[in-house]
Steps between C-alpha positions, in 0.01 A plus 500: 500500500534788256718778632532692175284789627553668833819326615622530778182644657309182407722295731375679812134549403261291714305250294141393565528179294795277412689578181520252214857369490646321200842435356511577131649283367437224760803373686598152621407518865281282728266786585469653150245361252692348212258617228338809658786643708255548791651517846391280792571712805287518816506875537295543178284189545356406838716735709397829339431789738359824359758770557796285393736688272658383179839522678379232749382280207827540309710421811296183544550400136870570536516269803313234304753523217780443748325223694238312289207327670477157330213403732270744312611470135356640181767316308515142626806409290703788638382421856605135470828604340566754777421250778724236345784747444476623859495145644790387286686830535520527122470784256251328266217743576720801429633345179143431382401859587794625298415280206137626509629861496728425208202379296306819569776761470746535222794539739681266738395577862774552759661202674496654849273224637666203336 
């Protein structure tokens, strides 16, 4: 969602159709397309209701970032990694996410989740 024009008013404007959401660059996450950066979230797919605001959509995406849904993945590898890490109480998923970020960005991401 492009917020470059009209922020913060855009957050509260009622939308008739769902916004196109992408991460650019794509991130390592079960519900984010590995190549496209597209987001798999119900509020913009099958659960869209005209009149939703961008604030509602962004809150939903934020919740998805904190609690991935591996049952509906766009990135099967990240979903399998997340499930395995959760079952084994390991940090493998987070380490792989960090390694992916390090390949994309020229700086070392923070270690707060490791």
